PDB file with SEQRES, HELIX, SHEET and CRYST1 records, atoms N, CA, C and O in Angstrom:
SEQRES   1 A   85  MET LEU PHE ASP GLU PRO THR SER GLY LEU ASP PRO GLU          
SEQRES   2 A   85  ILE GLY ALA GLU ILE LEU GLN VAL MET GLN THR LEU ALA          
SEQRES   3 A   85  ALA ASP ASN MET THR MET LEU VAL VAL THR HIS GLU MET          
SEQRES   4 A   85  GLU PHE ALA ARG HIS VAL SER ASP GLN ILE ALA VAL MET          
SEQRES   5 A   85  VAL ASP GLY ALA ILE ILE GLU GLN GLY PRO PRO GLU GLN          
SEQRES   6 A   85  ILE MET SER GLN PRO GLU ASN ALA ARG THR GLN LYS PHE          
SEQRES   7 A   85  LEU ALA ALA VAL LEU ARG ARG                                  
HELIX    1 AA1 PRO A   12  ALA A   27  1                                  16    
HELIX    2 AA2 MET A   39  VAL A   45  1                                   7    
HELIX    3 AA3 PRO A   63  SER A   68  1                                   6    
HELIX    4 AA4 ALA A   73  LEU A   83  1                                  11    
SHEET    1 AA1 2 LEU A   2  ASP A   4  0                                        
SHEET    2 AA1 2 LEU A  33  VAL A  35  1                                        
SHEET    1 AA2 2 ILE A  49  VAL A  53  0                                        
SHEET    2 AA2 2 ALA A  56  GLY A  61 -1                                        
CRYST1    1.000    1.000    1.000  90.00  90.00  90.00 P 1           1          
ATOM      1  N   MET A   1      11.512   7.747  16.526  1.00  0.00           N  
ATOM      2  CA  MET A   1      12.396   6.793  17.121  1.00  0.00           C  
ATOM      3  C   MET A   1      13.818   7.156  16.699  1.00  0.00           C  
ATOM      4  O   MET A   1      14.046   7.548  15.554  1.00  0.00           O  
ATOM      5  N   LEU A   2      14.758   7.028  17.603  1.00  0.00           N  
ATOM      6  CA  LEU A   2      16.151   7.338  17.329  1.00  0.00           C  
ATOM      7  C   LEU A   2      16.967   6.058  17.203  1.00  0.00           C  
ATOM      8  O   LEU A   2      16.824   5.141  18.012  1.00  0.00           O  
ATOM      9  N   PHE A   3      17.825   5.998  16.183  1.00  0.00           N  
ATOM     10  CA  PHE A   3      18.716   4.857  15.970  1.00  0.00           C  
ATOM     11  C   PHE A   3      20.133   5.387  15.767  1.00  0.00           C  
ATOM     12  O   PHE A   3      20.354   6.276  14.946  1.00  0.00           O  
ATOM     13  N   ASP A   4      21.082   4.848  16.507  1.00  0.00           N  
ATOM     14  CA  ASP A   4      22.480   5.227  16.334  1.00  0.00           C  
ATOM     15  C   ASP A   4      23.252   3.992  15.881  1.00  0.00           C  
ATOM     16  O   ASP A   4      23.543   3.101  16.679  1.00  0.00           O  
ATOM     17  N   GLU A   5      23.579   3.950  14.591  1.00  0.00           N  
ATOM     18  CA  GLU A   5      24.293   2.814  13.987  1.00  0.00           C  
ATOM     19  C   GLU A   5      23.653   1.472  14.394  1.00  0.00           C  
ATOM     20  O   GLU A   5      24.309   0.641  15.022  1.00  0.00           O  
ATOM     21  N   PRO A   6      22.388   1.263  14.041  1.00  0.00           N  
ATOM     22  CA  PRO A   6      21.680   0.063  14.505  1.00  0.00           C  
ATOM     23  C   PRO A   6      22.245  -1.259  13.983  1.00  0.00           C  
ATOM     24  O   PRO A   6      21.943  -2.312  14.544  1.00  0.00           O  
ATOM     25  N   THR A   7      23.053  -1.228  12.928  1.00  0.00           N  
ATOM     26  CA  THR A   7      23.607  -2.484  12.401  1.00  0.00           C  
ATOM     27  C   THR A   7      25.089  -2.646  12.719  1.00  0.00           C  
ATOM     28  O   THR A   7      25.712  -3.623  12.302  1.00  0.00           O  
ATOM     29  N   SER A   8      25.648  -1.701  13.448  1.00  0.00           N  
ATOM     30  CA  SER A   8      27.077  -1.753  13.773  1.00  0.00           C  
ATOM     31  C   SER A   8      27.405  -2.980  14.619  1.00  0.00           C  
ATOM     32  O   SER A   8      26.763  -3.240  15.637  1.00  0.00           O  
ATOM     33  N   GLY A   9      28.403  -3.717  14.184  1.00  0.00           N  
ATOM     34  CA  GLY A   9      28.862  -4.879  14.938  1.00  0.00           C  
ATOM     35  C   GLY A   9      28.010  -6.127  14.771  1.00  0.00           C  
ATOM     36  O   GLY A   9      28.262  -7.137  15.429  1.00  0.00           O  
ATOM     37  N   LEU A  10      27.015  -6.075  13.910  1.00  0.00           N  
ATOM     38  CA  LEU A  10      26.147  -7.238  13.706  1.00  0.00           C  
ATOM     39  C   LEU A  10      26.603  -8.019  12.481  1.00  0.00           C  
ATOM     40  O   LEU A  10      27.166  -7.452  11.545  1.00  0.00           O  
ATOM     41  N   ASP A  11      26.353  -9.328  12.498  1.00  0.00           N  
ATOM     42  CA  ASP A  11      26.656 -10.094  11.292  1.00  0.00           C  
ATOM     43  C   ASP A  11      25.662  -9.687  10.204  1.00  0.00           C  
ATOM     44  O   ASP A  11      24.585  -9.179  10.513  1.00  0.00           O  
ATOM     45  N   PRO A  12      26.009  -9.903   8.944  1.00  0.00           N  
ATOM     46  CA  PRO A  12      25.167  -9.418   7.840  1.00  0.00           C  
ATOM     47  C   PRO A  12      23.719  -9.905   7.877  1.00  0.00           C  
ATOM     48  O   PRO A  12      22.815  -9.155   7.509  1.00  0.00           O  
ATOM     49  N   GLU A  13      23.482 -11.128   8.305  1.00  0.00           N  
ATOM     50  CA  GLU A  13      22.102 -11.634   8.333  1.00  0.00           C  
ATOM     51  C   GLU A  13      21.256 -10.900   9.367  1.00  0.00           C  
ATOM     52  O   GLU A  13      20.124 -10.509   9.079  1.00  0.00           O  
ATOM     53  N   ILE A  14      21.796 -10.712  10.565  1.00  0.00           N  
ATOM     54  CA  ILE A  14      21.051  -9.997  11.607  1.00  0.00           C  
ATOM     55  C   ILE A  14      20.901  -8.528  11.213  1.00  0.00           C  
ATOM     56  O   ILE A  14      19.844  -7.936  11.429  1.00  0.00           O  
ATOM     57  N   GLY A  15      21.951  -7.937  10.637  1.00  0.00           N  
ATOM     58  CA  GLY A  15      21.873  -6.554  10.173  1.00  0.00           C  
ATOM     59  C   GLY A  15      20.763  -6.367   9.153  1.00  0.00           C  
ATOM     60  O   GLY A  15      20.034  -5.376   9.196  1.00  0.00           O  
ATOM     61  N   ALA A  16      20.635  -7.315   8.240  1.00  0.00           N  
ATOM     62  CA  ALA A  16      19.579  -7.254   7.227  1.00  0.00           C  
ATOM     63  C   ALA A  16      18.196  -7.336   7.878  1.00  0.00           C  
ATOM     64  O   ALA A  16      17.263  -6.659   7.445  1.00  0.00           O  
ATOM     65  N   GLU A  17      18.067  -8.158   8.910  1.00  0.00           N  
ATOM     66  CA  GLU A  17      16.790  -8.266   9.631  1.00  0.00           C  
ATOM     67  C   GLU A  17      16.437  -6.939  10.306  1.00  0.00           C  
ATOM     68  O   GLU A  17      15.287  -6.501  10.269  1.00  0.00           O  
ATOM     69  N   ILE A  18      17.430  -6.310  10.917  1.00  0.00           N  
ATOM     70  CA  ILE A  18      17.198  -5.017  11.575  1.00  0.00           C  
ATOM     71  C   ILE A  18      16.744  -3.977  10.545  1.00  0.00           C  
ATOM     72  O   ILE A  18      15.798  -3.228  10.789  1.00  0.00           O  
ATOM     73  N   LEU A  19      17.418  -3.938   9.402  1.00  0.00           N  
ATOM     74  CA  LEU A  19      17.042  -2.981   8.359  1.00  0.00           C  
ATOM     75  C   LEU A  19      15.640  -3.258   7.834  1.00  0.00           C  
ATOM     76  O   LEU A  19      14.909  -2.322   7.507  1.00  0.00           O  
ATOM     77  N   GLN A  20      15.256  -4.519   7.750  1.00  0.00           N  
ATOM     78  CA  GLN A  20      13.905  -4.865   7.294  1.00  0.00           C  
ATOM     79  C   GLN A  20      12.857  -4.362   8.289  1.00  0.00           C  
ATOM     80  O   GLN A  20      11.825  -3.827   7.884  1.00  0.00           O  
ATOM     81  N   VAL A  21      13.113  -4.528   9.564  1.00  0.00           N  
ATOM     82  CA  VAL A  21      12.187  -4.019  10.587  1.00  0.00           C  
ATOM     83  C   VAL A  21      12.064  -2.498  10.462  1.00  0.00           C  
ATOM     84  O   VAL A  21      10.969  -1.945  10.558  1.00  0.00           O  
ATOM     85  N   MET A  22      13.186  -1.842  10.251  1.00  0.00           N  
ATOM     86  CA  MET A  22      13.165  -0.384  10.108  1.00  0.00           C  
ATOM     87  C   MET A  22      12.423   0.041   8.849  1.00  0.00           C  
ATOM     88  O   MET A  22      11.722   1.054   8.862  1.00  0.00           O  
ATOM     89  N   GLN A  23      12.562  -0.708   7.766  1.00  0.00           N  
ATOM     90  CA  GLN A  23      11.810  -0.397   6.546  1.00  0.00           C  
ATOM     91  C   GLN A  23      10.313  -0.548   6.778  1.00  0.00           C  
ATOM     92  O   GLN A  23       9.519   0.238   6.261  1.00  0.00           O  
ATOM     93  N   THR A  24       9.932  -1.546   7.546  1.00  0.00           N  
ATOM     94  CA  THR A  24       8.522  -1.734   7.885  1.00  0.00           C  
ATOM     95  C   THR A  24       8.015  -0.553   8.699  1.00  0.00           C  
ATOM     96  O   THR A  24       6.917  -0.054   8.453  1.00  0.00           O  
ATOM     97  N   LEU A  25       8.809  -0.103   9.667  1.00  0.00           N  
ATOM     98  CA  LEU A  25       8.428   1.067  10.459  1.00  0.00           C  
ATOM     99  C   LEU A  25       8.274   2.298   9.566  1.00  0.00           C  
ATOM    100  O   LEU A  25       7.327   3.068   9.728  1.00  0.00           O  
ATOM    101  N   ALA A  26       9.192   2.484   8.634  1.00  0.00           N  
ATOM    102  CA  ALA A  26       9.111   3.624   7.715  1.00  0.00           C  
ATOM    103  C   ALA A  26       7.858   3.546   6.861  1.00  0.00           C  
ATOM    104  O   ALA A  26       7.195   4.557   6.631  1.00  0.00           O  
ATOM    105  N   ALA A  27       7.533   2.349   6.390  1.00  0.00           N  
ATOM    106  CA  ALA A  27       6.328   2.169   5.568  1.00  0.00           C  
ATOM    107  C   ALA A  27       5.065   2.462   6.370  1.00  0.00           C  
ATOM    108  O   ALA A  27       4.038   2.842   5.806  1.00  0.00           O  
ATOM    109  N   ASP A  28       5.144   2.286   7.684  1.00  0.00           N  
ATOM    110  CA  ASP A  28       4.012   2.583   8.567  1.00  0.00           C  
ATOM    111  C   ASP A  28       4.039   4.032   9.058  1.00  0.00           C  
ATOM    112  O   ASP A  28       3.326   4.392   9.995  1.00  0.00           O  
ATOM    113  N   ASN A  29       4.873   4.864   8.412  1.00  0.00           N  
ATOM    114  CA  ASN A  29       4.984   6.298   8.707  1.00  0.00           C  
ATOM    115  C   ASN A  29       5.579   6.613  10.076  1.00  0.00           C  
ATOM    116  O   ASN A  29       5.269   7.650  10.663  1.00  0.00           O  
ATOM    117  N   MET A  30       6.424   5.734  10.585  1.00  0.00           N  
ATOM    118  CA  MET A  30       7.142   6.015  11.825  1.00  0.00           C  
ATOM    119  C   MET A  30       8.216   7.056  11.521  1.00  0.00           C  
ATOM    120  O   MET A  30       8.995   6.895  10.581  1.00  0.00           O  
ATOM    121  N   THR A  31       8.254   8.106  12.305  1.00  0.00           N  
ATOM    122  CA  THR A  31       9.313   9.100  12.156  1.00  0.00           C  
ATOM    123  C   THR A  31      10.562   8.556  12.829  1.00  0.00           C  
ATOM    124  O   THR A  31      10.527   8.140  13.987  1.00  0.00           O  
ATOM    125  N   MET A  32      11.677   8.564  12.082  1.00  0.00           N  
ATOM    126  CA  MET A  32      12.922   8.026  12.604  1.00  0.00           C  
ATOM    127  C   MET A  32      14.067   8.981  12.304  1.00  0.00           C  
ATOM    128  O   MET A  32      14.097   9.631  11.259  1.00  0.00           O  
ATOM    129  N   LEU A  33      14.994   9.055  13.227  1.00  0.00           N  
ATOM    130  CA  LEU A  33      16.262   9.726  13.012  1.00  0.00           C  
ATOM    131  C   LEU A  33      17.308   8.634  13.121  1.00  0.00           C  
ATOM    132  O   LEU A  33      17.471   8.024  14.178  1.00  0.00           O  
ATOM    133  N   VAL A  34      18.026   8.383  12.016  1.00  0.00           N  
ATOM    134  CA  VAL A  34      18.939   7.250  11.941  1.00  0.00           C  
ATOM    135  C   VAL A  34      20.344   7.740  11.625  1.00  0.00           C  
ATOM    136  O   VAL A  34      20.561   8.418  10.620  1.00  0.00           O  
ATOM    137  N   VAL A  35      21.286   7.399  12.476  1.00  0.00           N  
ATOM    138  CA  VAL A  35      22.697   7.617  12.196  1.00  0.00           C  
ATOM    139  C   VAL A  35      23.202   6.300  11.621  1.00  0.00           C  
ATOM    140  O   VAL A  35      23.164   5.268  12.290  1.00  0.00           O  
ATOM    141  N   THR A  36      23.680   6.342  10.366  1.00  0.00           N  
ATOM    142  CA  THR A  36      24.071   5.088   9.719  1.00  0.00           C  
ATOM    143  C   THR A  36      25.112   5.324   8.626  1.00  0.00           C  
ATOM    144  O   THR A  36      25.216   6.412   8.060  1.00  0.00           O  
ATOM    145  N   HIS A  37      25.865   4.284   8.355  1.00  0.00           N  
ATOM    146  CA  HIS A  37      26.752   4.254   7.199  1.00  0.00           C  
ATOM    147  C   HIS A  37      26.153   3.350   6.112  1.00  0.00           C  
ATOM    148  O   HIS A  37      26.774   3.137   5.070  1.00  0.00           O  
ATOM    149  N   GLU A  38      24.968   2.829   6.351  1.00  0.00           N  
ATOM    150  CA  GLU A  38      24.249   1.983   5.382  1.00  0.00           C  
ATOM    151  C   GLU A  38      23.582   2.912   4.365  1.00  0.00           C  
ATOM    152  O   GLU A  38      22.390   3.203   4.467  1.00  0.00           O  
ATOM    153  N   MET A  39      24.349   3.366   3.400  1.00  0.00           N  
ATOM    154  CA  MET A  39      23.880   4.412   2.511  1.00  0.00           C  
ATOM    155  C   MET A  39      22.777   3.966   1.553  1.00  0.00           C  
ATOM    156  O   MET A  39      21.897   4.763   1.228  1.00  0.00           O  
ATOM    157  N   GLU A  40      22.799   2.733   1.101  1.00  0.00           N  
ATOM    158  CA  GLU A  40      21.711   2.265   0.231  1.00  0.00           C  
ATOM    159  C   GLU A  40      20.402   2.204   1.007  1.00  0.00           C  
ATOM    160  O   GLU A  40      19.345   2.540   0.473  1.00  0.00           O  
ATOM    161  N   PHE A  41      20.471   1.780   2.257  1.00  0.00           N  
ATOM    162  CA  PHE A  41      19.289   1.796   3.112  1.00  0.00           C  
ATOM    163  C   PHE A  41      18.785   3.237   3.264  1.00  0.00           C  
ATOM    164  O   PHE A  41      17.592   3.504   3.116  1.00  0.00           O  
ATOM    165  N   ALA A  42      19.702   4.157   3.561  1.00  0.00           N  
ATOM    166  CA  ALA A  42      19.321   5.562   3.732  1.00  0.00           C  
ATOM    167  C   ALA A  42      18.689   6.118   2.459  1.00  0.00           C  
ATOM    168  O   ALA A  42      17.723   6.878   2.520  1.00  0.00           O  
ATOM    169  N   ARG A  43      19.237   5.737   1.312  1.00  0.00           N  
ATOM    170  CA  ARG A  43      18.702   6.213   0.028  1.00  0.00           C  
ATOM    171  C   ARG A  43      17.246   5.788  -0.158  1.00  0.00           C  
ATOM    172  O   ARG A  43      16.428   6.576  -0.632  1.00  0.00           O  
ATOM    173  N   HIS A  44      16.922   4.558   0.207  1.00  0.00           N  
ATOM    174  CA  HIS A  44      15.602   4.008  -0.082  1.00  0.00           C  
ATOM    175  C   HIS A  44      14.542   4.340   0.966  1.00  0.00           C  
ATOM    176  O   HIS A  44      13.350   4.320   0.658  1.00  0.00           O  
ATOM    177  N   VAL A  45      14.943   4.639   2.178  1.00  0.00           N  
ATOM    178  CA  VAL A  45      13.974   4.837   3.261  1.00  0.00           C  
ATOM    179  C   VAL A  45      13.802   6.302   3.640  1.00  0.00           C  
ATOM    180  O   VAL A  45      12.761   6.684   4.176  1.00  0.00           O  
ATOM    181  N   SER A  46      14.801   7.119   3.372  1.00  0.00           N  
ATOM    182  CA  SER A  46      14.804   8.497   3.873  1.00  0.00           C  
ATOM    183  C   SER A  46      13.966   9.456   3.043  1.00  0.00           C  
ATOM    184  O   SER A  46      13.812   9.299   1.832  1.00  0.00           O  
ATOM    185  N   ASP A  47      13.432  10.452   3.735  1.00  0.00           N  
ATOM    186  CA  ASP A  47      12.853  11.622   3.089  1.00  0.00           C  
ATOM    187  C   ASP A  47      13.933  12.679   2.916  1.00  0.00           C  
ATOM    188  O   ASP A  47      13.952  13.403   1.921  1.00  0.00           O  
ATOM    189  N   GLN A  48      14.831  12.760   3.893  1.00  0.00           N  
ATOM    190  CA  GLN A  48      15.932  13.715   3.905  1.00  0.00           C  
ATOM    191  C   GLN A  48      17.183  13.014   4.411  1.00  0.00           C  
ATOM    192  O   GLN A  48      17.105  12.131   5.266  1.00  0.00           O  
ATOM    193  N   ILE A  49      18.331  13.407   3.883  1.00  0.00           N  
ATOM    194  CA  ILE A  49      19.613  12.927   4.377  1.00  0.00           C  
ATOM    195  C   ILE A  49      20.418  14.154   4.791  1.00  0.00           C  
ATOM    196  O   ILE A  49      20.476  15.149   4.068  1.00  0.00           O  
ATOM    197  N   ALA A  50      21.030  14.065   5.956  1.00  0.00           N  
ATOM    198  CA  ALA A  50      21.945  15.106   6.420  1.00  0.00           C  
ATOM    199  C   ALA A  50      23.303  14.456   6.630  1.00  0.00           C  
ATOM    200  O   ALA A  50      23.410  13.408   7.269  1.00  0.00           O  
ATOM    201  N   VAL A  51      24.326  15.076   6.095  1.00  0.00           N  
ATOM    202  CA  VAL A  51      25.692  14.579   6.257  1.00  0.00           C  
ATOM    203  C   VAL A  51      26.351  15.453   7.311  1.00  0.00           C  
ATOM    204  O   VAL A  51      26.383  16.678   7.196  1.00  0.00           O  
ATOM    205  N   MET A  52      26.879  14.794   8.349  1.00  0.00           N  
ATOM    206  CA  MET A  52      27.502  15.529   9.451  1.00  0.00           C  
ATOM    207  C   MET A  52      28.987  15.220   9.532  1.00  0.00           C  
ATOM    208  O   MET A  52      29.411  14.085   9.319  1.00  0.00           O  
ATOM    209  N   VAL A  53      29.765  16.239   9.839  1.00  0.00           N  
ATOM    210  CA  VAL A  53      31.196  16.107  10.095  1.00  0.00           C  
ATOM    211  C   VAL A  53      31.501  16.931  11.339  1.00  0.00           C  
ATOM    212  O   VAL A  53      31.178  18.118  11.405  1.00  0.00           O  
ATOM    213  N   ASP A  54      32.116  16.300  12.308  1.00  0.00           N  
ATOM    214  CA  ASP A  54      32.484  16.990  13.554  1.00  0.00           C  
ATOM    215  C   ASP A  54      31.304  17.717  14.191  1.00  0.00           C  
ATOM    216  O   ASP A  54      31.455  18.824  14.707  1.00  0.00           O  
ATOM    217  N   GLY A  55      30.131  17.090  14.151  1.00  0.00           N  
ATOM    218  CA  GLY A  55      28.951  17.636  14.801  1.00  0.00           C  
ATOM    219  C   GLY A  55      28.215  18.720  14.034  1.00  0.00           C  
ATOM    220  O   GLY A  55      27.246  19.287  14.538  1.00  0.00           O  
ATOM    221  N   ALA A  56      28.662  19.016  12.823  1.00  0.00           N  
ATOM    222  CA  ALA A  56      28.006  20.048  12.013  1.00  0.00           C  
ATOM    223  C   ALA A  56      27.441  19.433  10.744  1.00  0.00           C  
ATOM    224  O   ALA A  56      28.070  18.570  10.132  1.00  0.00           O  
ATOM    225  N   ILE A  57      26.259  19.876  10.349  1.00  0.00           N  
ATOM    226  CA  ILE A  57      25.666  19.427   9.093  1.00  0.00           C  
ATOM    227  C   ILE A  57      26.366  20.159   7.961  1.00  0.00           C  
ATOM    228  O   ILE A  57      26.353  21.388   7.898  1.00  0.00           O  
ATOM    229  N   ILE A  58      26.985  19.381   7.055  1.00  0.00           N  
ATOM    230  CA  ILE A  58      27.686  19.992   5.927  1.00  0.00           C  
ATOM    231  C   ILE A  58      26.881  19.921   4.632  1.00  0.00           C  
ATOM    232  O   ILE A  58      27.169  20.634   3.671  1.00  0.00           O  
ATOM    233  N   GLU A  59      25.866  19.050   4.618  1.00  0.00           N  
ATOM    234  CA  GLU A  59      25.020  18.933   3.425  1.00  0.00           C  
ATOM    235  C   GLU A  59      23.715  18.274   3.833  1.00  0.00           C  
ATOM    236  O   GLU A  59      23.703  17.357   4.654  1.00  0.00           O  
ATOM    237  N   GLN A  60      22.623  18.743   3.260  1.00  0.00           N  
ATOM    238  CA  GLN A  60      21.315  18.187   3.580  1.00  0.00           C  
ATOM    239  C   GLN A  60      20.413  18.310   2.365  1.00  0.00           C  
ATOM    240  O   GLN A  60      20.463  19.297   1.631  1.00  0.00           O  
ATOM    241  N   GLY A  61      19.572  17.273   2.161  1.00  0.00           N  
ATOM    242  CA  GLY A  61      18.637  17.326   1.059  1.00  0.00           C  
ATOM    243  C   GLY A  61      17.974  15.989   0.826  1.00  0.00           C  
ATOM    244  O   GLY A  61      18.159  15.056   1.608  1.00  0.00           O  
ATOM    245  N   PRO A  62      17.197  15.885  -0.248  1.00  0.00           N  
ATOM    246  CA  PRO A  62      16.546  14.620  -0.603  1.00  0.00           C  
ATOM    247  C   PRO A  62      17.607  13.559  -0.919  1.00  0.00           C  
ATOM    248  O   PRO A  62      18.694  13.895  -1.388  1.00  0.00           O  
ATOM    249  N   PRO A  63      17.303  12.294  -0.668  1.00  0.00           N  
ATOM    250  CA  PRO A  63      18.284  11.230  -0.873  1.00  0.00           C  
ATOM    251  C   PRO A  63      18.926  11.226  -2.257  1.00  0.00           C  
ATOM    252  O   PRO A  63      20.146  11.103  -2.362  1.00  0.00           O  
ATOM    253  N   GLU A  64      18.142  11.356  -3.309  1.00  0.00           N  
ATOM    254  CA  GLU A  64      18.719  11.283  -4.651  1.00  0.00           C  
ATOM    255  C   GLU A  64      19.669  12.446  -4.935  1.00  0.00           C  
ATOM    256  O   GLU A  64      20.664  12.278  -5.640  1.00  0.00           O  
ATOM    257  N   GLN A  65      19.367  13.610  -4.394  1.00  0.00           N  
ATOM    258  CA  GLN A  65      20.263  14.754  -4.570  1.00  0.00           C  
ATOM    259  C   GLN A  65      21.593  14.495  -3.857  1.00  0.00           C  
ATOM    260  O   GLN A  65      22.662  14.675  -4.440  1.00  0.00           O  
ATOM    261  N   ILE A  66      21.519  14.078  -2.615  1.00  0.00           N  
ATOM    262  CA  ILE A  66      22.732  13.854  -1.831  1.00  0.00           C  
ATOM    263  C   ILE A  66      23.540  12.691  -2.401  1.00  0.00           C  
ATOM    264  O   ILE A  66      24.764  12.780  -2.499  1.00  0.00           O  
ATOM    265  N   MET A  67      22.876  11.616  -2.773  1.00  0.00           N  
ATOM    266  CA  MET A  67      23.579  10.419  -3.223  1.00  0.00           C  
ATOM    267  C   MET A  67      24.106  10.553  -4.656  1.00  0.00           C  
ATOM    268  O   MET A  67      25.157  10.000  -4.981  1.00  0.00           O  
ATOM    269  N   SER A  68      23.395  11.272  -5.501  1.00  0.00           N  
ATOM    270  CA  SER A  68      23.781  11.354  -6.912  1.00  0.00           C  
ATOM    271  C   SER A  68      24.559  12.614  -7.267  1.00  0.00           C  
ATOM    272  O   SER A  68      25.398  12.595  -8.168  1.00  0.00           O  
ATOM    273  N   GLN A  69      24.286  13.703  -6.568  1.00  0.00           N  
ATOM    274  CA  GLN A  69      24.928  14.971  -6.907  1.00  0.00           C  
ATOM    275  C   GLN A  69      25.329  15.745  -5.646  1.00  0.00           C  
ATOM    276  O   GLN A  69      24.891  16.878  -5.448  1.00  0.00           O  
ATOM    277  N   PRO A  70      26.158  15.135  -4.798  1.00  0.00           N  
ATOM    278  CA  PRO A  70      26.566  15.873  -3.595  1.00  0.00           C  
ATOM    279  C   PRO A  70      27.390  17.098  -3.979  1.00  0.00           C  
ATOM    280  O   PRO A  70      28.205  17.045  -4.900  1.00  0.00           O  
ATOM    281  N   GLU A  71      27.173  18.190  -3.270  1.00  0.00           N  
ATOM    282  CA  GLU A  71      27.880  19.430  -3.568  1.00  0.00           C  
ATOM    283  C   GLU A  71      29.155  19.583  -2.751  1.00  0.00           C  
ATOM    284  O   GLU A  71      30.141  20.137  -3.237  1.00  0.00           O  
ATOM    285  N   ASN A  72      29.140  19.099  -1.520  1.00  0.00           N  
ATOM    286  CA  ASN A  72      30.277  19.265  -0.633  1.00  0.00           C  
ATOM    287  C   ASN A  72      31.372  18.246  -0.952  1.00  0.00           C  
ATOM    288  O   ASN A  72      31.084  17.067  -1.153  1.00  0.00           O  
ATOM    289  N   ALA A  73      32.618  18.696  -0.997  1.00  0.00           N  
ATOM    290  CA  ALA A  73      33.740  17.807  -1.326  1.00  0.00           C  
ATOM    291  C   ALA A  73      33.872  16.667  -0.313  1.00  0.00           C  
ATOM    292  O   ALA A  73      34.219  15.547  -0.687  1.00  0.00           O  
ATOM    293  N   ARG A  74      33.602  16.941   0.950  1.00  0.00           N  
ATOM    294  CA  ARG A  74      33.708  15.898   1.983  1.00  0.00           C  
ATOM    295  C   ARG A  74      32.631  14.838   1.772  1.00  0.00           C  
ATOM    296  O   ARG A  74      32.899  13.649   1.944  1.00  0.00           O  
ATOM    297  N   THR A  75      31.426  15.245   1.404  1.00  0.00           N  
ATOM    298  CA  THR A  75      30.349  14.296   1.097  1.00  0.00           C  
ATOM    299  C   THR A  75      30.725  13.457  -0.114  1.00  0.00           C  
ATOM    300  O   THR A  75      30.512  12.245  -0.112  1.00  0.00           O  
ATOM    301  N   GLN A  76      31.274  14.075  -1.136  1.00  0.00           N  
ATOM    302  CA  GLN A  76      31.697  13.364  -2.346  1.00  0.00           C  
ATOM    303  C   GLN A  76      32.733  12.297  -2.000  1.00  0.00           C  
ATOM    304  O   GLN A  76      32.643  11.167  -2.478  1.00  0.00           O  
ATOM    305  N   LYS A  77      33.703  12.645  -1.184  1.00  0.00           N  
ATOM    306  CA  LYS A  77      34.760  11.704  -0.792  1.00  0.00           C  
ATOM    307  C   LYS A  77      34.185  10.539   0.017  1.00  0.00           C  
ATOM    308  O   LYS A  77      34.524   9.380  -0.224  1.00  0.00           O  
ATOM    309  N   PHE A  78      33.322  10.853   0.967  1.00  0.00           N  
ATOM    310  CA  PHE A  78      32.694   9.830   1.803  1.00  0.00           C  
ATOM    311  C   PHE A  78      31.887   8.842   0.948  1.00  0.00           C  
ATOM    312  O   PHE A  78      32.048   7.628   1.068  1.00  0.00           O  
ATOM    313  N   LEU A  79      31.028   9.376   0.097  1.00  0.00           N  
ATOM    314  CA  LEU A  79      30.179   8.501  -0.728  1.00  0.00           C  
ATOM    315  C   LEU A  79      31.012   7.654  -1.689  1.00  0.00           C  
ATOM    316  O   LEU A  79      30.688   6.489  -1.918  1.00  0.00           O  
ATOM    317  N   ALA A  80      32.064   8.213  -2.246  1.00  0.00           N  
ATOM    318  CA  ALA A  80      32.926   7.438  -3.133  1.00  0.00           C  
ATOM    319  C   ALA A  80      33.533   6.257  -2.378  1.00  0.00           C  
ATOM    320  O   ALA A  80      33.628   5.158  -2.923  1.00  0.00           O  
ATOM    321  N   ALA A  81      33.939   6.472  -1.144  1.00  0.00           N  
ATOM    322  CA  ALA A  81      34.529   5.399  -0.351  1.00  0.00           C  
ATOM    323  C   ALA A  81      33.505   4.363   0.068  1.00  0.00           C  
ATOM    324  O   ALA A  81      33.771   3.163  -0.007  1.00  0.00           O  
ATOM    325  N   VAL A  82      32.335   4.809   0.509  1.00  0.00           N  
ATOM    326  CA  VAL A  82      31.312   3.899   1.038  1.00  0.00           C  
ATOM    327  C   VAL A  82      30.628   3.112  -0.080  1.00  0.00           C  
ATOM    328  O   VAL A  82      30.392   1.913   0.069  1.00  0.00           O  
ATOM    329  N   LEU A  83      30.312   3.759  -1.180  1.00  0.00           N  
ATOM    330  CA  LEU A  83      29.574   3.093  -2.250  1.00  0.00           C  
ATOM    331  C   LEU A  83      30.451   2.180  -3.090  1.00  0.00           C  
ATOM    332  O   LEU A  83      29.936   1.371  -3.863  1.00  0.00           O  
ATOM    333  N   ARG A  84      31.751   2.293  -2.955  1.00  0.00           N  
ATOM    334  CA  ARG A  84      32.696   1.438  -3.682  1.00  0.00           C  
ATOM    335  C   ARG A  84      32.735   0.017  -3.138  1.00  0.00           C  
ATOM    336  O   ARG A  84      33.106  -0.910  -3.857  1.00  0.00           O  
ATOM    337  N   ARG A  85      32.363  -0.161  -1.897  1.00  0.00           N  
ATOM    338  CA  ARG A  85      32.455  -1.477  -1.246  1.00  0.00           C  
ATOM    339  C   ARG A  85      31.555  -2.487  -1.896  1.00  0.00           C  
ATOM    340  O   ARG A  85      31.514  -3.641  -1.470  1.00  0.00           O  
TER     341      ARG A  85                                                      
END                                                                             
């Protein structure tokens, strides 16, 4: 299943409901490709995370590697901004 920013523009309560449904799908082994800025969700549900800039993958790997030890400077900058909120 493909998702492109599934929580974009939603109020936090509805966004949380959408993420819960997606977590249920993941637990049921549904294969999903998700474009999201919800990085904590991505960390907990993903097998792999790919970071894209201008249509190119600049970094890819297991969630803990990407979230805790990103190698690319652009990934580091993005995560610092997103996780600070």
